[in-house]
N, C-alpha and C positions, 0 to 999 in steps of 0.2 A: 491426403498428402497439403501441404499451405507453398503457397509462394510467396516467396522472402525478397529481401532485396542483399546482397551481398556491399563492401564497401564502397564498392567502383558504383553503387546502384544499380546493376544489370538485378535482372529477377532470375532469383534459381529459388528449386524447391526445396522445401526441409523436409527434413530425413523424419519418416513416419514413429519414433523412435524420439523425436527430438518434440513434436508436436502433440505425442501423447503427456510425454512430461508437461509442458505445457498449458494442459490440459488438466492435469491434474496437480498442480500448483496452481493455477485459476478455480479448482474447486478447495484448494485449501485457504484462497481471499475468502470465497463464501459461508469458509465457515468458520472468521477469524473475524469477521463480516459482522455472524451472529453471535459470535460469542462478547461482542465491542455491544452492540444493543443491549446484548443479558445481564453482562457488568453496569451499563449506565440503566435499564431496567431497576438493577437489585435498586439502587439510589433510594430509590419509593420504596421500599420495604423497611428502609433504616426507619427507626422512630428515635425521636430523640438527639441521635450522635450523629451533628450537624458536620462536626471533621471527618465522620466516616463517611457520610454520604457525601460531600466534598469531593473527596477522596475516590472515591468511586465514578463520581459523575467524569473526574478528571483523569481515571485510568481508560476507561469505556468512549472517550472522545479522543485521548490520542492513541488507543490500539485502535480507533477507526481512521484516523489521517495518518497512519501509519502503511496503514493497509489500502489504504485508498492511493497512496503512489507503489504501492506491489502490482497492484492494480494496469495503474495508469502504465508501468513500466511491460508487465507482462501484454499489456492489451497494443503496446508501441505507440500512443497517441498521442506522442509527438510532443510529450512533457520532458523537460531539457534537464541538465543533471543540475542545472539552478535550482531551476522550483523545484525539484527533489531535498536538495543539502537546505532549503530554505524549508522543508518540511519540518524535515529533519530534526536541523539545530536549532533553527528560529534565528534568532540574530546574535546568540550565542556564541556562534564557529562562525566568521566571514569565509563566502567561498571564494575559492582560489582557483577553481578551475582552468581549465579554458573555455574554451566558446560556450557560450550557455546555449 
């Protein structure tokens, strides 16, 4: 069991099933990272189709970036909602949330 903090900042024990789900989710992010890398590397195999090569690189990079935000959330590393919003939407949709 791991120790987490509740909304009041007090230490509480995480339920074993919560920790198991968290660990499974982290394993998913590792798999997603490998897929992102594979998609990006596939671009090296494309011969003569610059458009398709560029799309593969863009998709791989985007998957990697979004997965990083998911990992940051699951690891509780202090990434803010504003930072996550900016990584997901860039400048296309302004962040209108509460505290960053």
